[in-house]
PADRENVO-843246 format. One record per residue: residue number from 1; residue in three letters; x, y negated, z negated of N, C-alpha, C in turn. Coordinates in Angstrom, 3 decimals. Layout:
N
  num  residuo      n.c1      n.c2      n.c3     ca.c1     ca.c2     ca.c3      c.c1      c.c2      c.c3
  NUM      ALA         X         Y         Z         X         Y         Z         X         Y         Z
...
This chain:
280
  num  residuo      n.c1      n.c2      n.c3     ca.c1     ca.c2     ca.c3      c.c1      c.c2      c.c3
    1      MET  -190.046     4.562   -64.712  -190.055     5.673   -63.682  -190.262     6.981   -64.299
    2      THR  -191.183     7.731   -63.843  -191.375     9.197   -64.212  -190.856    10.043   -63.009
    3      PRO  -190.024    11.036   -63.455  -189.604    12.040   -62.388  -190.757    12.604   -61.620
    4      ALA  -190.544    12.555   -60.178  -191.607    13.006   -59.311  -191.598    14.544   -59.441
    5      THR  -192.792    15.146   -59.159  -193.032    16.594   -59.129  -193.490    16.910   -57.779
    6      THR  -193.143    18.173   -57.428  -193.736    18.715   -56.056  -193.892    20.123   -56.227
    7      THR  -194.799    20.614   -55.294  -195.219    21.971   -55.411  -194.296    22.815   -54.590
    8      ALA  -193.830    24.164   -55.138  -192.822    24.936   -54.349  -193.425    25.491   -53.047
    9      PRO  -193.027    25.078   -52.058  -193.525    25.594   -50.864  -192.430    26.647   -50.212
   10      ALA  -192.600    26.991   -49.172  -191.798    28.258   -48.611  -190.496    27.500   -48.398
   11      ALA  -190.441    26.272   -47.987  -189.173    25.562   -47.833  -189.425    24.174   -48.236
   12      LEU  -188.361    23.366   -48.773  -188.438    22.046   -49.105  -188.625    21.315   -48.093
   13      SER  -189.433    20.071   -48.244  -189.576    19.248   -47.337  -188.390    18.210   -47.073
   14      GLN  -188.241    17.524   -46.153  -187.473    16.509   -45.999  -187.475    15.423   -46.970
   15      GLU  -188.649    15.135   -47.361  -189.049    14.002   -48.306  -188.477    14.682   -49.780
   16      GLN  -188.740    16.061   -50.032  -188.123    16.429   -51.265  -186.571    16.274   -51.320
   17      ILE  -186.052    16.736   -50.211  -184.544    16.637   -50.173  -183.995    15.379   -50.264
   18      GLU  -184.597    14.342   -49.542  -184.344    12.946   -49.649  -184.319    12.432   -51.229
   19      HIS  -185.360    12.881   -51.784  -185.661    12.343   -53.238  -184.466    12.833   -54.267
   20      TYR  -184.026    14.238   -53.893  -182.935    14.705   -54.720  -181.630    13.978   -54.433
   21      HIS  -181.250    13.796   -53.197  -180.096    12.740   -52.872  -180.192    11.332   -53.435
   22      ARG  -181.443    10.866   -53.316  -181.551     9.453   -53.674  -181.506     9.349   -55.260
   23      GLN  -182.236    10.281   -56.047  -182.445    10.108   -57.411  -181.423    11.049   -58.319
   24      GLY  -180.904    12.117   -57.628  -180.066    13.113   -58.294  -180.770    14.264   -58.954
   25      TYR  -182.030    14.308   -58.771  -182.886    15.506   -59.251  -184.173    15.539   -58.459
   26      LEU  -184.874    16.874   -58.639  -186.164    17.179   -58.110  -186.670    18.178   -59.006
   27      ILE  -188.161    17.833   -59.336  -188.919    19.000   -60.076  -189.763    19.621   -59.021
   28      VAL  -189.704    20.910   -59.041  -190.502    21.559   -58.112  -191.508    22.458   -58.899
   29      LYS  -192.788    22.208   -58.761  -193.962    22.764   -59.569  -194.023    24.363   -59.127
   30      GLY  -194.161    25.328   -59.938  -194.460    26.570   -59.590  -193.283    27.360   -58.916
   31      MET  -192.046    27.083   -59.134  -191.022    27.758   -58.524  -191.049    29.228   -58.883
   32      PHE  -191.289    29.449   -60.156  -191.668    30.929   -60.636  -193.046    31.199   -60.855
   33      SER  -193.548    32.257   -60.592  -195.053    32.632   -60.608  -195.172    32.827   -62.188
   34      PRO  -196.607    32.683   -62.461  -196.916    33.204   -63.862  -196.505    34.475   -64.315
   35      ALA  -196.512    35.508   -63.536  -196.175    36.665   -63.922  -194.533    36.742   -64.172
   36      GLU  -193.844    35.896   -63.198  -192.420    35.907   -63.550  -192.171    35.262   -64.902
   37      VAL  -192.836    34.190   -65.093  -192.649    33.485   -66.438  -192.888    34.375   -67.506
   38      ALA  -194.064    35.121   -67.363  -194.479    35.909   -68.567  -193.315    37.115   -68.661
   39      SER  -192.689    37.606   -67.767  -191.648    38.609   -67.773  -190.316    37.955   -68.432
   40      ILE  -189.985    36.678   -68.201  -188.875    36.196   -68.603  -189.167    35.953   -70.019
   41      LYS  -190.326    35.337   -70.583  -190.548    34.986   -71.930  -190.606    36.427   -72.727
   42      ALA  -191.242    37.403   -72.079  -191.345    38.701   -72.893  -189.907    39.353   -73.116
   43      LYS  -189.063    39.239   -71.941  -187.644    39.659   -72.172  -186.794    39.108   -73.370
   44      PHE  -186.991    37.801   -73.424  -186.063    37.048   -74.353  -186.826    36.985   -75.626
   45      ASP  -188.045    37.178   -75.719  -188.839    37.258   -77.017  -188.434    38.426   -77.701
   46      ARG  -188.236    39.574   -76.961  -187.989    40.844   -77.527  -186.440    40.698   -78.075
   47      ILE  -185.551    40.105   -77.434  -184.156    39.725   -77.989  -184.306    39.035   -79.378
   48      GLY  -185.089    37.835   -79.155  -185.226    37.082   -80.394  -185.769    37.700   -81.663
   49      GLN  -186.800    38.426   -81.398  -187.573    39.071   -82.599  -186.611    40.342   -83.081
   50      ALA  -185.835    41.049   -82.365  -185.072    42.111   -82.708  -183.938    41.596   -83.530
   51      GLY  -183.514    40.299   -83.198  -182.488    39.606   -84.008  -181.054    40.395   -84.186
   52      LYS  -180.872    41.268   -83.051  -179.555    41.946   -83.266  -178.606    41.265   -82.356
   53      PRO  -177.413    40.919   -82.854  -176.425    40.158   -82.275  -175.897    40.899   -80.973
   54      MET  -175.486    40.023   -79.971  -174.930    40.635   -78.878  -173.601    39.957   -78.687
   55      PRO  -172.477    40.198   -79.271  -171.188    39.506   -79.255  -170.968    39.003   -77.949
   56      GLY  -170.627    37.690   -77.850  -170.315    36.935   -76.574  -171.403    36.346   -75.823
   57      HIS  -172.758    36.812   -76.140  -173.845    36.457   -75.442  -174.925    35.889   -76.360
   58      TRP  -175.217    36.506   -77.632  -176.230    35.997   -78.507  -175.802    36.300   -79.938
   59      GLU  -175.661    35.272   -80.772  -174.909    35.586   -82.011  -175.648    34.800   -82.996
   60      PRO  -177.127    35.276   -83.573  -177.695    34.643   -84.503  -176.953    34.899   -85.785
   61      THR  -176.912    33.763   -86.776  -176.178    33.685   -87.937  -177.339    33.361   -89.221
   62      ALA  -178.341    33.970   -89.094  -179.549    33.817   -90.060  -178.969    34.233   -91.464
   63      GLY  -178.046    35.242   -91.441  -177.532    35.651   -92.652  -176.359    34.772   -93.313
   64      GLU  -175.907    33.850   -92.530  -174.633    33.010   -92.916  -175.347    31.456   -93.068
   65      ALA  -176.407    31.113   -92.515  -176.859    29.803   -92.632  -178.370    29.820   -92.963
   66      ASP  -178.866    28.724   -93.612  -180.248    28.701   -93.870  -181.068    28.328   -92.842
   67      PRO  -182.133    29.275   -92.303  -182.845    28.911   -91.046  -183.685    27.569   -91.260
   68      SER  -184.202    27.477   -92.594  -184.761    26.486   -92.915  -184.394    24.972   -92.623
   69      LYS  -182.952    25.105   -92.687  -182.151    23.873   -92.389  -181.862    23.585   -91.034
   70      ASP  -181.437    24.802   -90.211  -181.151    24.772   -88.752  -181.693    26.178   -88.330
   71      VAL  -183.016    25.887   -87.655  -183.595    27.133   -87.127  -182.796    27.797   -85.975
   72      LEU  -181.845    27.004   -85.264  -181.044    27.182   -84.097  -180.059    28.410   -84.736
   73      ALA  -179.809    28.477   -86.056  -178.921    29.639   -86.604  -179.641    30.824   -86.296
   74      ARG  -180.711    31.031   -86.486  -181.687    32.159   -86.089  -181.935    32.384   -84.450
   75      TYR  -182.060    31.306   -83.994  -182.339    31.537   -82.420  -181.467    30.523   -81.636
   76      PRO  -180.230    30.815   -81.733  -179.088    30.162   -80.659  -179.505    30.391   -79.140
   77      ARG  -178.822    29.881   -78.226  -178.941    30.201   -76.721  -178.319    31.507   -76.606
   78      VAL  -178.951    32.175   -75.664  -178.572    33.366   -74.922  -177.529    32.940   -73.867
   79      LEU  -176.328    33.313   -73.815  -175.453    33.006   -72.860  -175.153    33.999   -71.851
   80      HIS  -175.129    33.762   -70.558  -174.848    34.691   -69.430  -175.529    36.148   -69.566
   81      PRO  -176.935    36.023   -69.824  -177.767    37.282   -69.796  -177.803    37.989   -68.439
   82      HIS  -177.307    37.304   -67.462  -177.072    38.067   -66.136  -176.011    39.043   -66.149
   83      ARG  -175.031    38.939   -67.230  -173.857    39.837   -67.070  -174.256    41.282   -68.074
   84      PHE  -175.295    41.165   -68.683  -175.737    42.461   -69.338  -177.080    42.948   -68.975
   85      ASP  -177.967    42.145   -68.199  -179.228    42.508   -67.830  -179.650    42.297   -66.380
   86      ASP  -180.076    43.188   -65.789  -180.279    43.362   -64.271  -181.350    42.388   -63.854
   87      GLU  -182.643    42.344   -64.807  -183.584    41.718   -64.506  -183.186    40.083   -64.613
   88      SER  -182.418    39.481   -65.471  -181.836    38.306   -65.652  -181.104    37.873   -64.543
   89      LYS  -180.237    38.787   -63.879  -179.449    38.512   -62.699  -180.343    38.381   -61.410
   90      GLY  -181.296    39.086   -61.625  -182.456    38.924   -60.452  -182.946    37.404   -60.545
   91      TRP  -183.385    37.017   -61.661  -183.959    35.815   -61.856  -182.916    34.543   -61.492
   92      MET  -181.612    34.748   -61.865  -180.575    33.731   -61.436  -180.494    33.826   -59.982
   93      LEU  -180.684    35.001   -59.283  -180.526    34.870   -57.813  -181.811    35.097   -57.028
   94      HIS  -182.819    34.360   -57.564  -184.057    34.565   -57.056  -184.055    33.847   -55.672
   95      PRO  -184.615    34.599   -54.652  -184.465    33.999   -53.349  -185.159    32.939   -53.152
   96      VAL  -186.254    32.204   -53.781  -186.727    31.069   -53.761  -185.906    29.931   -54.144
   97      VAL  -185.352    30.145   -55.234  -184.187    29.406   -55.849  -183.189    29.137   -54.966
   98      GLY  -182.767    30.257   -54.346  -181.501    30.190   -53.502  -181.784    29.322   -52.270
   99      ALA  -183.062    29.447   -51.667  -183.444    28.651   -50.554  -183.533    27.230   -50.905
  100      ALA  -184.133    26.811   -52.091  -184.072    25.541   -52.399  -182.779    24.964   -52.755
  101      LEU  -182.062    25.680   -53.139  -180.416    25.324   -53.441  -179.831    24.923   -52.255
  102      GLU  -180.017    25.822   -51.323  -179.242    25.900   -49.882  -179.836    24.538   -49.157
  103      ALA  -180.977    24.053   -49.371  -181.703    22.885   -48.884  -181.052    21.624   -49.428
  104      LEU  -181.004    21.731   -50.723  -180.542    20.644   -51.417  -178.893    20.337   -51.333
  105      LEU  -178.226    21.474   -51.154  -176.759    21.310   -50.957  -176.192    21.319   -49.569
  106      GLY  -177.179    21.691   -48.782  -176.658    21.702   -47.288  -175.717    22.863   -46.904
  107      GLU  -175.634    23.801   -47.932  -174.782    24.998   -47.669  -175.138    26.090   -48.610
  108      GLU  -174.551    27.111   -48.547  -174.826    28.370   -49.212  -174.285    27.944   -50.831
  109      PRO  -175.270    28.344   -51.796  -174.910    28.389   -53.249  -174.465    29.542   -53.690
  110      ILE  -173.482    29.195   -54.575  -172.806    30.352   -55.426  -173.377    30.132   -56.974
  111      ALA  -173.738    31.403   -57.374  -174.207    31.287   -58.944  -173.086    31.353   -59.914
  112      ALA  -173.115    30.572   -60.976  -172.122    30.601   -61.825  -172.467    31.061   -63.318
  113      GLN  -173.721    30.754   -63.843  -174.047    30.653   -65.161  -175.546    30.960   -65.405
  114      SER  -175.992    31.743   -66.291  -177.318    31.798   -66.703  -177.353    31.718   -68.126
  115      MET  -178.567    30.982   -68.696  -178.755    30.801   -70.221  -180.275    30.922   -70.336
  116      PHE  -180.631    31.175   -71.642  -181.956    31.046   -72.200  -181.843    30.253   -73.453
  117      TYR  -182.641    29.201   -73.566  -183.010    28.550   -74.811  -184.253    28.931   -75.383
  118      PHE  -184.272    29.205   -76.764  -185.609    29.440   -77.416  -186.246    27.965   -77.940
  119      LYS  -185.352    27.289   -78.473  -185.909    25.925   -79.098  -187.253    25.828   -79.912
  120      PRO  -187.290    26.710   -81.034  -188.461    26.815   -81.736  -188.740    25.362   -82.532
  121      PRO  -189.959    25.446   -83.053  -190.241    24.091   -83.809  -189.310    23.785   -84.776
  122      GLY  -188.967    22.521   -84.843  -187.980    22.101   -85.937  -186.609    22.034   -85.359
  123      ALA  -186.371    22.554   -84.038  -184.995    22.715   -83.507  -184.422    21.394   -83.181
  124      LYS  -183.077    21.134   -83.384  -182.389    20.008   -83.006  -182.583    19.894   -81.330
  125      GLY  -182.483    18.596   -80.963  -182.179    18.482   -79.503  -180.739    18.544   -78.919
  126      GLN  -180.460    18.016   -77.808  -179.221    18.347   -77.183  -178.796    16.803   -76.627
  127      ALA  -177.955    16.320   -77.047  -177.482    14.781   -76.753  -177.121    14.701   -75.083
  128      LEU  -177.447    13.430   -74.677  -177.175    13.305   -73.124  -175.777    13.548   -72.825
  129      HIS  -175.629    14.229   -71.676  -174.391    14.593   -71.306  -174.227    14.905   -69.667
  130      GLN  -173.229    15.306   -69.289  -173.155    15.548   -67.777  -172.885    16.876   -67.621
  131      ASP  -173.063    17.855   -66.720  -172.878    19.171   -66.663  -171.588    19.496   -66.373
  132      ASN  -171.043    18.695   -65.066  -169.858    18.851   -64.335  -168.655    18.643   -65.303
  133      PHE  -168.798    17.796   -66.365  -167.741    17.724   -67.529  -167.278    19.097   -67.790
  134      TYR  -168.172    20.021   -68.002  -167.628    21.353   -68.621  -167.419    22.379   -67.427
  135      LEU  -168.276    22.239   -66.525  -168.023    23.293   -65.394  -166.777    23.063   -64.668
  136      GLU  -166.458    21.736   -64.394  -165.313    21.348   -63.688  -165.171    21.923   -62.198
  137      VAL  -166.281    21.938   -61.513  -166.433    22.366   -60.211  -165.811    21.334   -59.267
  138      ALA  -164.986    21.619   -58.413  -164.198    20.583   -57.544  -163.819    21.238   -56.167
  139      PRO  -163.907    20.528   -55.167  -164.553    19.224   -54.851  -166.047    19.430   -54.924
  140      GLY  -166.607    18.318   -55.089  -168.186    18.338   -55.222  -168.444    18.480   -56.714
  141      THR  -169.607    18.994   -57.078  -170.061    19.265   -58.327  -170.977    20.453   -58.491
  142      CYS  -171.320    20.740   -59.610  -172.398    22.008   -60.019  -173.759    21.343   -59.670
  143      VAL  -174.770    22.247   -59.690  -176.177    21.880   -59.793  -177.004    22.838   -60.615
  144      ALA  -177.788    22.281   -61.477  -178.517    23.051   -62.360  -179.897    23.303   -61.900
  145      ALA  -180.534    24.560   -62.352  -181.940    24.753   -62.039  -182.457    25.227   -63.440
  146      TRP  -183.208    24.174   -63.974  -183.865    24.280   -65.210  -185.156    24.470   -65.389
  147      THR  -185.760    25.749   -65.627  -186.952    26.352   -65.443  -187.596    26.392   -66.852
  148      ALA  -188.833    25.844   -66.798  -189.612    25.701   -68.030  -190.362    27.028   -68.403
  149      ILE  -190.356    27.595   -69.359  -190.959    28.957   -69.791  -192.343    28.568   -70.675
  150      ASP  -192.093    27.535   -71.326  -193.354    26.987   -72.010  -193.573    25.529   -71.536
  151      PRO  -194.755    24.836   -71.779  -194.820    23.446   -71.615  -193.489    22.683   -72.217
  152      ALA  -193.048    21.662   -71.519  -191.840    21.036   -72.031  -192.218    19.555   -71.856
  153      HIS  -192.331    19.068   -73.109  -192.704    17.501   -73.115  -192.030    16.745   -74.048
  154      PRO  -192.020    15.605   -74.057  -191.263    14.770   -75.432  -191.517    15.304   -76.709
  155      ASP  -192.844    15.717   -77.118  -193.086    15.957   -78.378  -192.525    17.380   -78.802
  156      ASN  -192.270    18.168   -78.074  -191.772    19.523   -78.391  -190.290    19.646   -77.802
  157      GLY  -189.557    18.538   -77.522  -188.371    18.669   -76.982  -187.870    18.778   -75.732
  158      GLY  -188.769    18.303   -74.875  -188.652    18.451   -73.492  -187.408    17.557   -72.896
  159      MET  -187.064    17.988   -71.719  -186.001    17.134   -71.096  -186.212    15.820   -70.701
  160      TYR  -185.185    15.113   -70.933  -184.919    13.495   -70.388  -183.964    13.494   -69.284
  161      ILE  -184.062    12.920   -68.241  -183.118    12.795   -67.406  -182.920    11.220   -67.001
  162      VAL  -181.600    10.957   -66.442  -181.425     9.343   -66.103  -181.197     9.601   -64.669
  163      PRO  -182.262     8.861   -63.991  -182.214     8.933   -62.578  -180.986     8.049   -61.903
  164      ARG  -180.550     8.601   -60.926  -179.397     7.894   -60.078  -178.124     8.052   -60.604
  165      THR  -177.828     8.673   -61.761  -176.656     8.673   -62.456  -175.684     9.772   -61.802
  166      HIS  -176.281    10.404   -60.800  -175.380    11.134   -59.819  -174.393    10.544   -59.143
  167      THR  -174.731     9.057   -59.003  -173.857     8.071   -58.240  -172.657     7.829   -59.311
  168      LEU  -172.509     8.275   -60.582  -171.424     7.825   -61.418  -170.348     8.954   -61.401
  169      GLU  -169.083     8.346   -61.911  -168.229     9.444   -62.182  -168.552    10.285   -63.459
  170      ILE  -167.876    11.197   -63.823  -167.999    11.826   -64.967  -167.479    10.854   -66.194
  171      GLN  -168.204    10.995   -67.224  -168.026     9.910   -68.296  -167.486    10.585   -69.479
  172      CYS  -166.349     9.978   -70.105  -165.840    10.551   -71.439  -166.864    10.289   -72.471
  173      PRO  -167.050    11.630   -73.076  -168.161    11.460   -74.210  -167.804    10.889   -75.387
  174      GLU  -168.862    10.321   -76.086  -168.764     9.804   -77.653  -169.250    10.863   -78.441
  175      VAL  -169.070    10.557   -79.836  -169.686    11.713   -80.719  -171.307    11.470   -80.898
  176      ALA  -171.922    12.577   -81.004  -173.445    12.606   -81.002  -173.746    12.624   -82.419
  177      ASP  -175.045    12.327   -82.590  -175.490    12.209   -83.965  -176.157    13.660   -84.304
  178      GLY  -175.211    14.320   -85.255  -175.463    15.577   -85.608  -176.830    15.975   -86.408
  179      ASN  -177.576    14.947   -86.930  -178.996    15.039   -87.137  -179.998    15.443   -86.098
  180      GLU  -179.608    14.985   -85.101  -180.552    15.052   -83.749  -180.076    15.936   -82.831
  181      SER  -178.897    16.280   -82.689  -178.363    16.984   -81.597  -177.413    18.235   -82.178
  182      PHE  -177.647    19.460   -81.634  -176.939    20.595   -81.911  -175.537    20.481   -81.227
  183      THR  -175.249    19.593   -80.187  -174.087    19.488   -79.782  -173.397    18.197   -80.147
  184      SER  -172.213    18.119   -80.071  -171.290    17.094   -80.735  -170.956    16.080   -79.867
  185      GLN  -171.260    16.090   -78.463  -170.840    15.209   -77.562  -171.897    14.468   -76.709
  186      LEU  -171.756    13.083   -76.572  -172.903    12.287   -76.081  -172.279    11.466   -75.051
  187      VAL  -173.056    11.312   -73.934  -172.815    10.258   -72.771  -174.053     9.555   -72.787
  188      ASN  -173.926     8.102   -73.201  -175.004     7.214   -73.176  -175.510     6.858   -71.883
  189      ALA  -176.690     6.518   -71.403  -176.882     5.966   -70.183  -176.271     4.608   -69.963
  190      PRO  -175.600     4.226   -68.845  -175.059     3.228   -68.931  -176.052     1.850   -68.649
  191      LYS  -175.664     0.654   -68.916  -176.431    -0.625   -68.606  -177.115    -0.384   -67.324
  192      GLY  -178.370    -0.695   -67.203  -179.053    -0.562   -65.780  -179.688     0.633   -65.414
  193      PHE  -179.422     1.672   -66.294  -179.978     3.000   -66.176  -180.924     3.503   -67.373
  194      LYS  -181.866     4.314   -67.164  -182.807     4.478   -68.202  -183.129     6.035   -68.330
  195      ALA  -183.093     6.662   -69.570  -183.678     8.003   -69.539  -185.099     8.034   -69.568
  196      VAL  -185.734     9.026   -68.649  -187.336     9.080   -68.771  -187.611    10.518   -68.839
  197      PRO  -188.667    10.817   -69.486  -189.010    12.315   -69.684  -189.344    13.032   -68.347
  198      ALA  -188.964    14.157   -68.438  -189.241    15.165   -67.288  -190.059    16.142   -67.743
  199      ALA  -191.545    15.714   -67.839  -192.475    16.610   -68.252  -192.698    17.753   -67.309
  200      MET  -192.854    19.116   -67.974  -192.977    20.184   -67.071  -193.754    21.338   -67.660
  201      GLU  -194.344    22.199   -66.804  -195.303    23.069   -67.117  -194.569    24.565   -66.862
  202      PRO  -194.955    25.486   -67.549  -194.361    26.900   -67.316  -194.227    27.277   -65.770
  203      GLY  -193.163    27.686   -65.357  -192.604    27.855   -63.891  -192.108    26.617   -63.156
  204      ASP  -192.390    25.583   -63.528  -191.781    24.337   -62.859  -190.432    24.497   -63.179
  205      THR  -189.475    23.991   -61.940  -187.929    24.100   -62.053  -187.399    22.607   -61.732
  206      LEU  -186.529    22.223   -62.674  -185.901    20.885   -62.529  -184.578    21.101   -61.840
  207      PHE  -184.198    20.658   -60.645  -183.021    20.861   -60.070  -182.305    19.513   -60.199
  208      PHE  -180.861    19.633   -60.644  -180.261    18.112   -60.955  -178.946    18.307   -60.740
  209      ASN  -178.217    17.262   -60.251  -176.793    17.348   -59.819  -175.947    17.256   -61.048
  210      GLY  -174.934    17.649   -61.069  -174.009    17.991   -62.091  -173.378    16.596   -62.703
  211      SER  -173.478    15.547   -62.168  -173.070    14.164   -62.709  -174.263    13.608   -63.354
  212      VAL  -175.496    13.961   -63.200  -176.737    13.367   -63.711  -176.727    13.526   -65.345
  213      ILE  -176.946    12.545   -65.978  -176.880    12.444   -67.394  -178.529    12.813   -67.955
  214      HIS  -178.295    13.672   -68.690  -179.576    14.377   -69.153  -179.406    14.854   -70.517
  215      GLY  -180.603    15.205   -71.145  -180.458    15.853   -72.478  -182.020    15.943   -73.038
  216      SER  -182.056    16.247   -74.369  -183.409    16.573   -75.089  -183.559    15.958   -76.329
  217      GLY  -184.507    15.617   -76.941  -184.832    15.304   -78.329  -185.063    16.620   -79.382
  218      PRO  -185.146    16.415   -80.296  -185.690    17.588   -81.266  -187.070    17.907   -80.912
  219      ASN  -187.399    19.265   -81.241  -188.750    19.840   -81.111  -189.458    19.423   -82.360
  220      ARG  -190.315    18.366   -82.070  -190.949    17.795   -83.279  -192.416    18.326   -83.521
  221      SER  -192.669    19.430   -82.634  -194.042    20.055   -82.891  -194.008    21.073   -83.866
  222      LYS  -195.071    21.182   -84.564  -195.235    22.078   -85.631  -195.462    23.687   -85.192
  223      THR  -195.864    23.634   -83.969  -196.206    25.010   -83.461  -195.806    25.441   -82.236
  224      GLN  -195.297    24.357   -81.315  -195.114    24.699   -79.774  -193.598    24.966   -79.652
  225      TRP  -193.177    26.133   -79.165  -191.786    26.368   -78.810  -191.527    25.741   -77.300
  226      ARG  -190.250    25.564   -77.102  -189.864    25.063   -75.729  -188.893    25.950   -75.104
  227      ARG  -189.185    27.044   -74.761  -188.267    28.046   -74.154  -187.837    27.587   -72.715
  228      SER  -186.849    28.028   -72.214  -186.368    27.630   -70.886  -185.248    28.466   -70.497
  229      PHE  -185.313    28.817   -69.121  -184.333    29.558   -68.386  -183.415    28.672   -67.407
  230      ILE  -182.219    28.561   -67.833  -181.390    27.772   -67.082  -180.291    28.355   -66.291
  231      CYS  -179.881    28.042   -65.139  -178.789    28.567   -64.352  -178.054    27.406   -63.580
  232      HIS  -176.936    27.603   -63.433  -175.924    26.642   -62.735  -175.347    27.458   -61.359
  233      TYR  -175.119    26.435   -60.652  -174.687    26.921   -59.330  -173.691    25.896   -58.658
  234      MET  -172.915    26.214   -57.652  -171.828    25.579   -56.954  -172.051    25.640   -55.581
  235      PRO  -171.616    24.702   -54.727  -171.509    24.923   -53.183  -170.366    25.894   -52.951
  236      ARG  -170.542    26.721   -51.896  -169.697    27.695   -51.460  -168.457    27.011   -51.108
  237      SER  -168.398    25.795   -50.625  -167.162    25.109   -50.228  -166.244    24.578   -51.268
  238      SER  -166.906    24.415   -52.495  -165.946    24.071   -53.685  -164.793    24.805   -53.765
  239      LYS  -163.647    24.535   -54.297  -162.523    25.348   -54.367  -162.151    25.747   -55.783
  240      GLN  -162.849    25.292   -56.880  -162.664    25.725   -58.123  -163.628    25.536   -59.145
  241      ILE  -163.514    26.097   -60.215  -164.482    26.202   -61.309  -163.841    26.363   -62.661
  242      SER  -164.206    26.173   -63.790  -163.770    26.416   -65.130  -163.712    27.899   -65.248
  243      LYS  -162.785    28.475   -65.830  -162.573    29.918   -66.049  -163.791    30.596   -66.640
  244      TRP  -164.439    29.827   -67.575  -165.593    30.324   -68.423  -166.791    30.962   -67.451
  245      TYR  -166.784    30.632   -66.228  -167.852    31.111   -65.399  -167.456    32.225   -64.434
  246      HIS  -166.430    32.690   -64.552  -166.005    33.940   -63.689  -166.583    35.121   -64.341
  247      PRO  -167.023    36.311   -63.483  -167.145    36.081   -62.112  -168.489    35.500   -61.516
  248      LEU  -168.288    34.734   -60.344  -169.356    34.041   -59.727  -169.973    34.973   -58.728
  249      HIS  -171.328    34.763   -58.369  -171.916    35.660   -57.268  -172.705    34.906   -56.184
  250      ASP  -172.614    35.530   -55.083  -173.531    34.959   -53.949  -174.947    35.540   -54.307
  251      PHE  -175.853    35.062   -53.326  -177.318    35.398   -53.571  -177.648    36.923   -53.206
  252      THR  -176.519    37.666   -52.680  -176.750    39.014   -52.548  -176.256    39.823   -53.656
  253      GLY  -175.751    38.990   -54.720  -175.286    39.931   -55.987  -173.589    40.193   -55.759
  254      GLN  -173.236    39.887   -54.532  -171.753    40.216   -54.623  -170.811    39.297   -55.332
  255      ALA  -169.902    39.533   -56.021  -169.039    38.884   -56.950  -168.037    38.065   -56.033
  256      ILE  -167.668    36.694   -56.085  -167.083    35.963   -55.117  -165.923    35.393   -55.950
  257      PRO  -164.630    35.509   -55.451  -163.513    35.089   -56.270  -163.377    33.537   -56.005
  258      TYR  -162.980    32.865   -57.110  -162.672    31.413   -56.944  -161.376    31.207   -57.903
  259      PRO  -160.513    29.989   -57.627  -159.594    29.782   -58.394  -160.203    29.054   -59.876
  260      GLU  -159.357    29.210   -60.941  -159.827    28.500   -62.201  -159.445    27.037   -61.894
  261      SER  -160.532    26.159   -62.514  -159.988    24.713   -62.661  -158.582    24.684   -63.113
  262      THR  -157.745    23.569   -62.818  -156.622    23.381   -63.282  -156.284    22.461   -64.313
  263      GLY  -157.245    21.626   -64.780  -157.081    20.719   -65.870  -158.322    20.363   -66.611
  264      GLY  -158.097    19.543   -67.518  -159.348    19.065   -68.485  -160.205    18.076   -67.882
  265      GLY  -160.096    17.786   -66.495  -160.985    16.720   -65.851  -160.435    15.438   -66.110
  266      PRO  -161.228    14.310   -65.906  -161.025    12.823   -65.856  -160.740    12.455   -67.284
  267      CYS  -161.168    13.293   -68.538  -161.091    12.801   -69.667  -159.756    13.572   -70.355
  268      GLY  -158.945    14.224   -69.546  -157.713    14.636   -70.014  -157.848    16.048   -70.423
  269      MET  -156.739    16.697   -71.152  -156.780    18.013   -71.325  -157.298    18.333   -72.798
  270      GLU  -158.059    17.574   -73.306  -158.759    17.815   -74.668  -159.500    19.263   -74.708
  271      GLU  -159.433    19.825   -76.001  -160.125    20.971   -75.931  -161.513    20.773   -75.881
  272      LYS  -162.175    21.640   -75.115  -163.773    21.634   -75.053  -164.259    22.768   -75.870
  273      PRO  -164.573    22.721   -77.105  -164.785    23.883   -77.932  -165.625    25.010   -77.186
  274      GLY  -164.916    26.087   -77.167  -165.771    27.177   -76.586  -166.190    26.970   -75.122
  275      SER  -165.774    25.978   -74.608  -166.151    25.619   -73.115  -167.721    25.156   -73.104
  276      TYR  -168.236    24.837   -71.930  -169.551    24.559   -71.733  -170.439    25.700   -72.312
  277      ASP  -170.005    26.924   -72.248  -170.992    27.909   -72.656  -171.374    27.707   -74.177
  278      LYS  -170.405    27.104   -75.030  -170.593    26.975   -76.484  -171.125    25.498   -76.734
  279      VAL  -170.953    24.588   -75.798  -171.289    23.239   -76.393  -172.685    22.732   -75.491
  280      HIS  -173.026    23.394   -74.449  -174.273    22.921   -73.882  -175.554    23.525   -74.243
């Protein structure tokens, strides 16, 4: 089974909404325009090329690690760019994304997080996992909007998704293979479920439920990067979320107060190193 793709309309169709609720994900083609994709790429390429650390947001360690052994030492994720950059906040709160989320959630979405992944050639992948293990949204779950800035396919470390796993509870992770994944936690696809590639082109957005198992392999391309802009949201009716995502915002940009989650979730009170910010 290959994830279905659809073209971004003014509003999602009932068929699209039903697909999301049945499979746990939806790929919408062209959610971001070519001009918007070019602006996002240029913004973060400037950050990457400058190589200047931004404590708490982007901390390359090329001087402390051999980039030839781990290229992500030079190009780690940019965390919460919306907190220091107005354009990034605008992309997180893009009205077309907000309208799609409201249709999928059936209520107002609240923005919790933004990230940018560089994923150069040779970069490790990210072991299969479930997002709400880290965000701890309750009741309900979070939802991701994962936008491709480059073509994203299996050969350059594109996304894999396990359809219908939004029907599962949050699973306690195992230890991931550090030779393949830059994260340490792994949730295998249970018996009867299979990971399938979510091939995407620049500007396409993959929406998926916070319980959906997903991840990516290493970027085995010699030349092709796999940049992506990723945001997480929650339903307005949810009552709590992990402290690492405060402050939250509605789609007008207003900060919305929420209680912090009160525990470690179904897997206990174990430390989640540096939160989802550091492990996803």
